[in-house]
C-alpha positions, -999 to +999 in steps of 0.1 A: +474+699-826+483+728-849+502+750-826+533+763-843+533+801-848+503+805-824+503+831-796+521+821-764+508+832-731+525+860-712+514+843-679+540+816-678+566+817-650+596+795-657+613+784-625+631+755-640+665+771-635+657+779-598+660+743-585+655+740-548+673+715-526+653+689-507+664+686-471+638+664-455+608+643-465+588+629-437+560+605-435+578+576-452+575+592-486+606+579-503+599+554-530+583+520-537+546+514-538+537+543-515+550+570-537+533+553-567+500+555-548+506+591-540+514+598-576+483+582-590+460+597-563+472+632-568+477+632-606+455+660-621+442+669-586+433+705-582+430+725-550+437+717-514+467+722-492+495+701-506+514+704-473+488+681-458+499+654-483+536+659-483+555+667-451+583+683-470+610+707-459+629+725-486+660+747-485+649+782-496+681+787-515+687+775-550+708+743-554+743+748-564+740+727-595+731+745-627+700+734-645+703+730-683+671+724-703+671+704-735+658+716-768+630+691-766+620+703-732+621+739-743+598+731-773+574+714-748+575+745-727+565+766-758+537+742-765+524+745-730+524+782-733+504+781-765+478+758-750+475+781-720+470+810-744+442+791-762+425+786-728+428+823-721+410+832-754+382+806-748+374+816-713+377+853-718+351+850-745+328+827-725+330+849-694+323+880-714+291+864-728+280+861-691+289+897-683+320+886-663+357+894-666+380+864-669+411+867-647+439+847-664+457+822-642+495+820-640+513+788-650+546+779-633+571+755-648+594+739-623+618+711-618+616+685-590+602+708-562+583+740-560+568+763-534+532+775-540+507+793-519+492+758-512+525+746-497+556+728-510+552+701-536+574+677-556+571+665-591+554+633-578+524+654-572+518+658-609+503+690-624+481+708-599+462+740-595+465+762-564+435+783-557+453+804-531+476+820-557+455+811-588+484+793-606+489+760-623+521+742-615+537+717-639+570+698-639+574+690-676+588+656-668+552+645-659+543+644-696+569+617-702+553+598-673+519+604-689+532+587-720+552+559-705+534+550-672+499+559-681+502+550-718+486+583-729+509+597-756+503+627-779+504+664-777+466+667-772+469+644-742+491+672-728+466+699-739+439+680-720+459+680-688+465+718-690+429+725-699+418+704-670+439+723-645+427+756-660+392+742-655+399+743-617+408+780-621+374+786-638+358+769-608+376+792-585+365+823-604+329+811-604+329+804-566+325+767-571+358+757-555+350+776-523+315+761-521+328+726-526+355+730-500+330+743-475+306+714-482+334+689-478+342+703-444+306+695-433+303+658-443+320+625-439+351+614-458+331+593-482+308+621-490+337+646-493+353+622-519+320+623-539+321+661-539+357+659-552+347+635-579+321+660-591+346+688-590+371+668-611+345+657-636+335+693-641+371+703-647+371+675-673+340+690-688+356+724-690+387+709-707+363+696-733+348+730-737+383+743-746+387+715-771+354+724-786+366+759-795+400+746-806+381+724-831+361+754-843+394+772-850+406+741-870+435+735-846+428+698-840+445+672-861+434+637-868+437+616-837+438+646-812+404+640-797+413+603-792+445+613-774+425+635-750+399+608-744+427+582-739+444+604-713+411+610-695+406+572-693+442+566-682+437+587-650+404+572-640+403+561-604+391+526-612+418+520-638+446+534-615+435+514-584+432+482-604+466+487-619+485+496-588+467+478-560+448+451-579+413+460-567+389+489-567+374+508-538+347+531-551+342+550-519+378+562-521+374+576-556+384+613-558+384+619-596+359+596-612+361+564-632+377+562-667+343+561-683+330+592-663+361+612-671+359+604-708+321+611-709+323+645-692+352+656-714+333+646-745+301+663-732+321+695-729+336+690-763+301+686-779+285+714-759+310+742-757+290+760-730+294+766-693+258+758-684+258+721-695+287+713-671+268+712-638+281+680-623+267+689-588+230+687-596+227+655-615+223+618-605+239+607-637+276+611-632 
């Protein structure tokens, strides 16, 4: 992606130097296969009360050790800020076309643990969006994990992740997030999972919409689209379950299959419109 010398967002809050000390982690979350399962289930998940997933107690004071970022990490932080700025421009324009004002989300960079309006979270959660404070939270170390563990390298794989989380913010502004959470409270767990799949696939679609306008601005380089599609495939429920537990349980899917995630991202990339991303009124997911 051509990002050097592009505008950086003013909505990035860097908390990397304010590291918090972990005091207790309950519920058996401590390592091994369980934490892997938590990682893969929650990766790219938007919304919800994270405190329901992690029973985490954190010291409110900063840890005594001094955090020192690397040059490579700082460059990655700048890249994230540029991508966020691109999403701001895209959604401001698209909302204006519909006669609406786009309220820009915040983006918080943190290290290891963070406090959000949705509860405490650790880096194992992966990037997430909190609708309660309308902020995206990212530990930059996740992108190395995306490369190594999920085999999804490339800067546009990172851009896809950011645009996906911002897609959840778009859903919040449009009232979709509240509607889905209400409907989920009225149905069984299996049906609630299906609603969540539709929510996540729509966020993938919205990420594709952002990529559509980046392409029109000639910001994409050769291989960028493939990087995003590869990342979308890498975080498909079927692929993750097969890799980490050896079998697939469709009723437990919360984000969609690899094929679905790729297809809805690409549909957004081709369309570039909000209207074509209705994943809730289609039988063809």
